C-alpha positions as CSV (number, residue, x, y, z in Angstrom):
1,M,203.5,2.2,-18.5
2,L,204.1,5.8,-19.5
3,P,201.6,7.4,-20.7
4,V,201.2,9.2,-24.6
5,I,201.2,12.8,-23.3
6,S,199.6,15.6,-25.8
7,T,199.7,19.2,-25.2
8,I,197.2,21.0,-26.9
9,P,196.8,24.8,-27.3
10,V,193.2,26.4,-26.3
11,R,193.6,29.7,-26.2
12,Q,195.7,32.7,-26.7
13,M,195.2,35.7,-24.4
14,A,195.9,39.8,-25.5
15,S,199.0,39.2,-24.0
16,G,200.2,36.7,-26.4
17,D,200.4,33.5,-23.6
18,V,198.6,30.6,-24.6
19,L,196.8,28.8,-22.4
20,S,196.9,24.9,-23.3
21,L,195.2,21.4,-22.0
22,Q,197.5,18.6,-21.5
23,V,195.9,15.2,-22.2
24,Y,198.0,11.7,-20.8
25,K,196.8,8.7,-22.8
26,F,197.7,5.2,-21.6
27,I,197.1,2.8,-24.0
28,G,197.1,-1.0,-23.1
29,A,198.2,-4.1,-25.2
30,N,195.1,-5.1,-26.2
31,A,192.5,-3.6,-27.6
32,G,189.3,-2.8,-26.0
33,K,186.9,0.4,-24.4
34,K,188.1,4.2,-24.2
35,V,187.5,6.0,-21.1
36,Y,188.3,9.6,-21.3
37,I,187.9,11.3,-17.6
38,Q,188.3,15.2,-17.0
39,S,188.4,17.6,-14.2
40,N,188.2,21.4,-13.3
41,L,185.4,22.3,-15.7
42,H,184.4,24.9,-13.0
43,G,186.8,27.0,-11.7
44,A,186.5,26.5,-8.0
45,E,186.1,22.7,-8.3
46,I,189.8,21.5,-7.8
47,V,189.3,17.6,-5.8
48,G,189.1,16.2,-9.3
49,N,192.5,17.1,-10.4
50,A,193.8,15.3,-7.0
51,V,191.7,12.3,-8.2
52,I,193.6,12.5,-11.7
53,H,196.5,12.6,-10.4
54,Q,196.2,9.6,-8.3
55,L,195.1,7.8,-11.0
56,I,198.0,8.4,-13.4
57,E,200.5,7.3,-10.8
58,F,198.1,4.1,-10.4
59,L,198.2,3.7,-14.0
60,W,202.3,4.5,-14.4
61,M,203.0,1.8,-12.4
62,L,200.8,-1.1,-14.4
63,N,202.0,-3.4,-16.8
64,N,200.4,-2.5,-20.3
65,T,198.7,-6.1,-20.1
66,D,196.7,-5.0,-17.4
67,L,195.0,-2.7,-19.4
68,I,192.3,-3.6,-21.7
69,G,191.7,-0.8,-23.7
70,E,192.8,3.1,-23.3
71,I,192.6,5.9,-20.4
72,W,192.4,9.5,-21.4
73,L,192.7,12.1,-18.4
74,L,192.6,15.5,-18.7
75,P,193.1,17.0,-15.5
76,V,192.8,21.3,-15.2
77,C,190.6,21.1,-18.7
78,N,189.1,24.7,-18.2
79,P,192.6,27.1,-17.7
80,M,189.8,30.0,-18.2
81,G,188.0,29.0,-15.3
82,T,190.5,27.6,-12.9
83,N,192.7,30.7,-13.3
84,Q,189.6,33.1,-12.7
85,R,189.9,34.7,-8.8
86,S,187.7,37.6,-7.3
87,H,190.0,38.6,-4.2
88,N,191.1,34.9,-2.8
89,F,187.8,33.4,-4.3
90,S,188.2,31.1,-6.7
91,S,184.8,31.5,-8.7
92,G,185.3,30.1,-12.2
93,R,181.8,28.7,-12.9
94,Y,180.8,30.8,-15.8
95,C,182.4,32.6,-18.5
96,V,182.2,35.8,-17.7
97,Y,182.8,37.6,-20.9
98,E,179.9,35.4,-22.8
99,A,178.0,35.1,-19.6
100,K,177.4,31.2,-20.0
101,D,177.7,28.7,-17.7
102,W,180.7,26.4,-18.4
103,N,179.1,23.4,-18.0
104,R,175.8,24.5,-20.3
105,I,177.7,25.2,-23.6
106,F,177.9,21.8,-25.1
107,W,177.2,20.6,-28.8
108,D,174.4,18.1,-28.7
109,Y,174.0,16.0,-31.7
110,E,170.8,14.4,-30.6
111,K,168.9,17.9,-31.3
112,D,170.4,18.2,-34.7
113,I,169.2,14.6,-35.8
114,S,165.7,14.9,-33.8
115,K,165.1,17.8,-36.4
116,I,162.1,16.6,-39.3
117,S,163.4,15.9,-42.9
118,N,162.0,17.0,-46.1
119,H,160.4,13.1,-46.1
120,G,158.5,14.6,-42.6
121,E,160.1,12.2,-40.4
122,N,162.7,12.3,-37.8
123,Q,166.3,11.8,-39.0
124,L,166.9,9.6,-35.7
125,L,163.9,7.3,-35.9
126,A,164.8,6.9,-39.7
127,F,168.1,6.1,-39.0
128,A,167.1,3.3,-36.4
129,K,164.7,2.2,-39.3
130,S,168.1,1.8,-41.0
131,Q,169.7,-0.7,-38.6
132,L,167.1,-3.2,-37.0
133,D,168.7,-6.0,-38.7
134,L,172.1,-5.2,-37.7
135,D,173.7,-6.1,-34.6
136,T,174.3,-4.0,-31.4
137,E,178.0,-3.4,-32.4
138,E,177.5,-2.5,-36.0
139,I,174.5,-0.1,-35.0
140,K,177.0,1.7,-32.7
141,K,179.9,1.8,-35.0
142,N,177.4,3.5,-37.6
143,F,176.0,6.0,-35.5
144,L,179.2,6.9,-34.0
145,S,180.6,7.7,-37.4
146,A,177.3,9.6,-38.2
147,I,177.7,11.3,-35.3
148,K,181.6,12.0,-36.2
149,Q,180.3,13.4,-39.5
150,Q,178.1,16.1,-38.0
151,F,181.2,17.1,-35.9
152,V,183.5,17.8,-38.7
153,K,181.2,20.6,-39.4
154,L,181.6,22.6,-36.3
155,S,185.3,22.6,-37.5
156,E,184.7,24.6,-40.4
157,Q,182.9,28.0,-38.7
158,I,185.2,27.8,-36.5
159,N,188.3,27.8,-38.5
160,S,185.9,30.5,-41.4
161,A,187.2,34.1,-41.3
162,N,184.7,35.6,-39.2
163,G,185.1,33.1,-36.2
164,V,183.0,32.1,-33.4
165,P,183.2,33.2,-29.6
166,Y,185.4,31.0,-27.3
167,T,183.3,29.2,-26.2
168,E,182.5,27.1,-29.2
169,R,186.0,26.9,-29.7
170,F,186.7,25.3,-26.1
171,R,183.8,23.1,-26.2
172,Y,184.9,21.5,-29.2
173,K,188.4,21.2,-27.8
174,L,186.8,19.0,-25.0
175,Q,184.4,17.0,-27.2
176,S,186.6,16.6,-30.0
177,L,188.8,14.2,-27.3
178,S,185.5,12.6,-25.9
179,L,183.2,11.9,-28.8
180,D,184.4,8.4,-29.0
181,A,184.1,7.6,-25.8
182,D,182.6,4.5,-24.1
183,Y,182.6,5.5,-20.7
184,L,183.1,9.4,-19.7
185,I,183.5,10.6,-16.4
186,D,183.2,14.5,-15.4
187,I,184.8,15.1,-12.0
188,H,183.2,18.0,-10.6
189,S,182.5,19.4,-6.6
190,S,179.7,21.3,-5.6
191,T,180.0,25.1,-5.4
192,N,178.1,24.8,-1.6
193,Q,178.5,22.5,1.3
194,G,178.6,19.1,-0.9
195,L,178.2,15.5,-0.3
196,N,180.1,12.8,-2.3
197,Y,178.0,11.3,-4.8
198,L,176.9,11.2,-8.6
199,Y,174.6,11.7,-11.8
200,Y,173.6,9.2,-13.7
201,F,171.5,8.2,-16.3
202,R,168.4,5.8,-17.5
203,D,169.3,1.8,-17.3
204,R,172.7,2.8,-15.8
205,Q,172.1,2.5,-12.0
206,E,173.8,-1.3,-12.1
207,S,177.3,0.4,-13.1
208,A,176.6,3.5,-11.0
209,K,177.2,0.9,-8.2
210,Y,180.6,0.5,-9.0
211,F,181.7,3.6,-7.7
212,L,181.2,2.7,-4.3
213,L,179.0,6.2,-3.2
214,D,176.1,6.3,-1.1
215,F,173.7,7.7,-3.4
216,G,173.1,9.0,-6.8
217,I,170.9,11.1,-9.0
218,L,169.0,10.3,-12.4
219,L,169.1,12.7,-14.2
220,D,165.4,12.5,-16.1
221,E,165.2,16.1,-16.3
222,Y,168.0,17.8,-18.5
223,D,169.5,21.4,-17.2
224,G,170.5,21.3,-21.3
225,D,173.9,20.9,-22.9
226,A,176.1,20.3,-20.0
227,F,178.9,17.6,-20.8
228,D,177.7,14.6,-19.6
229,E,174.3,15.5,-21.1
230,A,175.7,16.0,-24.8
231,F,177.5,12.9,-25.0
232,I,174.8,10.4,-23.6
233,K,171.7,12.0,-25.0
234,P,172.1,10.8,-28.7
235,W,172.7,7.3,-27.8
236,L,169.9,7.4,-25.1
237,A,167.5,8.5,-27.6
238,L,168.2,5.8,-30.5
239,E,167.7,3.4,-27.9
240,E,164.2,5.1,-27.5
241,C,163.6,4.7,-31.0
242,F,164.7,0.9,-31.2
243,L,162.4,0.7,-28.1
244,Q,159.7,2.3,-30.7
245,L,160.1,0.0,-33.8
246,G,159.9,-3.1,-30.7
247,R,163.5,-4.0,-30.5
248,T,165.1,-3.2,-27.0
249,V,169.0,-1.9,-27.9
250,K,171.1,-1.2,-25.2
251,F,174.5,0.4,-26.0
252,D,177.7,-0.2,-23.7
253,V,178.0,3.4,-23.5
254,E,177.8,5.6,-19.9
255,A,177.9,8.9,-19.0
256,W,178.6,10.2,-15.1
257,T,179.5,13.4,-13.4
258,L,181.1,12.6,-9.8
259,E,179.9,15.1,-7.3
260,L,183.2,15.1,-5.0
261,G,183.4,17.5,-1.7
262,K,183.0,21.0,-2.3
263,G,184.7,23.7,-4.3
264,M,188.2,25.2,-3.3
265,T,189.3,23.1,-1.0
266,M,191.0,19.1,-1.2
267,I,188.8,17.3,1.0
268,P,191.1,14.2,1.9
269,D,188.1,11.6,2.0
270,S,186.5,13.2,-1.0
271,V,189.6,12.4,-3.2
272,T,189.8,8.8,-1.8
273,K,186.5,7.8,-2.2
274,G,186.7,9.1,-5.6
275,V,190.2,7.6,-6.7
276,K,188.9,4.0,-5.1
277,G,185.5,4.4,-6.5
278,V,187.0,4.7,-9.8
279,K,189.4,1.9,-9.9
280,N,186.7,-0.2,-8.9
281,Y,184.3,1.1,-12.2
282,L,187.5,0.5,-14.4
283,K,187.8,-3.0,-12.9
284,Q,183.9,-4.0,-13.1
285,K,183.9,-2.5,-16.7
286,G,186.6,-5.1,-17.7
287,V,189.0,-2.0,-18.5
288,L,191.2,-3.2,-15.9
289,S,192.3,-7.1,-16.6
290,K,191.0,-10.2,-14.8
291,E,194.1,-11.2,-14.0
292,F,194.9,-7.8,-12.2
293,K,194.1,-7.2,-8.4
294,L,192.8,-4.5,-6.2
295,D,193.4,-4.8,-3.0
296,D,190.6,-2.8,-1.8
297,L,188.1,-4.3,-4.3
298,P,185.0,-4.7,-2.3
299,Q,182.9,-8.0,-2.3
300,K,180.1,-6.7,-3.4
301,N,178.3,-4.1,-5.1
302,N,177.9,-0.7,-2.7
303,Q,174.6,-0.2,-1.6
304,M,173.5,3.1,-2.6
305,S,170.1,5.1,-2.6
306,F,168.8,6.5,-5.8
307,K,166.8,9.8,-6.3
308,T,165.6,11.4,-9.8
309,R,166.3,15.0,-10.2
310,S,162.5,15.5,-11.2
311,Q,162.3,14.9,-6.9
312,V,164.8,18.0,-6.3
313,T,163.1,20.6,-4.1
314,K,165.3,24.1,-4.0
315,Y,164.6,26.7,-1.3
316,Y,165.1,30.2,-1.9
317,A,165.4,32.8,0.4
318,P,162.1,34.4,0.2
319,V,163.9,37.4,2.3
320,G,167.1,39.2,2.2
321,G,169.0,38.8,5.6
322,M,171.9,36.5,7.6
323,I,171.4,32.7,8.1
324,N,171.1,32.3,11.4
325,S,171.0,28.5,11.9
326,I,170.7,25.9,9.1
327,I,170.4,22.3,8.7
328,E,173.2,20.3,8.1
329,V,174.4,18.9,5.0
330,G,173.1,15.2,4.3
331,K,170.2,15.0,6.8
332,E,167.2,13.5,6.7
333,V,164.6,15.7,6.7
334,Q,160.5,15.5,7.1
335,A,157.9,18.0,6.2
336,G,157.1,20.4,8.5
337,E,160.7,20.0,9.6
338,Q,162.5,23.8,10.5
339,L,165.3,23.8,7.7
340,Y,166.6,27.4,8.6
341,Q,166.2,30.9,9.9
342,I,166.9,34.3,8.6
343,L,168.0,37.6,10.5
344,S,166.6,40.1,8.3
345,F,167.2,43.8,9.0
346,N,164.7,46.0,7.6
347,K,164.8,49.8,6.7
348,Q,161.7,50.3,7.9
349,G,162.2,52.0,11.5
350,K,161.7,48.5,12.8
351,L,163.4,45.8,15.2
352,P,165.1,43.4,13.1
353,T,163.0,40.2,13.0
354,T,163.4,36.2,12.3
355,V,162.0,34.2,9.7
356,D,161.9,30.5,10.0
357,I,161.5,28.4,6.5
358,F,160.3,24.4,7.3
359,A,160.4,21.8,5.0
360,T,157.6,21.0,2.0
361,V,158.6,18.0,1.5
362,D,160.2,14.7,3.1
363,G,163.3,14.0,1.4
364,F,167.7,14.2,2.2
365,V,169.6,17.3,2.2
366,Y,172.4,17.4,0.0
367,D,173.2,20.7,-1.0
368,V,173.8,23.7,1.3
369,S,175.1,27.5,-0.1
370,I,178.4,28.2,1.3
371,N,177.2,32.0,1.9
372,Q,175.0,32.4,5.0
373,A,174.6,36.2,4.0
374,V,171.3,36.0,1.6
375,N,170.0,38.5,-1.0
376,E,166.1,37.5,-1.3
377,G,165.9,35.0,-4.0
378,E,169.3,33.6,-3.3
379,F,169.9,29.8,-3.5
380,V,169.6,28.3,0.0
381,L,169.4,24.2,-0.1
382,S,168.1,21.2,-2.2
383,I,165.9,18.5,-0.8
384,V,166.0,15.3,-2.7
């Protein structure tokens, strides 16, 4: 099955060169769900590109009858961030011109519709009331139409004579491709010494198991305007409104951020787990036909450990210095156990000292800084 390939200009540089996005659209013989998968939103987080490359090879070998619905794949979704360098190091986490995190810039419809109307009622709750007697699929269709109508207004600003900052143009391009997806997968890596896990949202933990990873973190607290959050928050908020009105509604809409390994590195194990997990997710969600068999399909769902973001405890260096020893990522710890030690070189005419840091909570070490030279107040590790 050959994809439809679309090349989309995203930015003209001062030199006249044009940066572009390239989307690979695999469309099945039968209508169904739309899956949107992107990678490399943060410049150093490249492993998702290898995952998408292998997914393209996998889908290319299928018959169009094997695919129910369509899958859109967008590797290297942020050429500005991907090309950013400081000597040998690829950073690209921030738009340095605007001082913004590339994954904290996205338009959130829920923020717009949750405003109080002239009649003193929450607009989202009013919408839910107007849909109470409809079936779930009809509500979903109507709500997506409302989202699209509001989204169109953004293009009016972008095309105005005075223009908008680049991050607003960029987010519009990505969200215009993904807004009507049913399932969205954003592939990242840790900036530090990372593991393979995923972020998920309320009431979606059963589907989380399809990715065959060892643990996931529930986003019960939002950083704000991240790609996955902006996509699914309106749907979660609408579900809450229906609950307030005495009706349980759950939309078949899901958003995931896969965290695979660490930045600037194509870790083979992370790539393999990413590909295997996505393929199994597609199969379990009915995007791959019942007749199509995956050779490595597990006999049962993976047993995952689930944590919540509100349980995360981050540790920051209390003094500047060099980290002499630090606990390994992936290790279980207990309160009172030593996490790391800092060699501190004071400028007070005294001998160097060591500062030992101990865990304040029990938990699991899932993120550890890759830089063992720290200034006071810099991130060292996280426990969940």
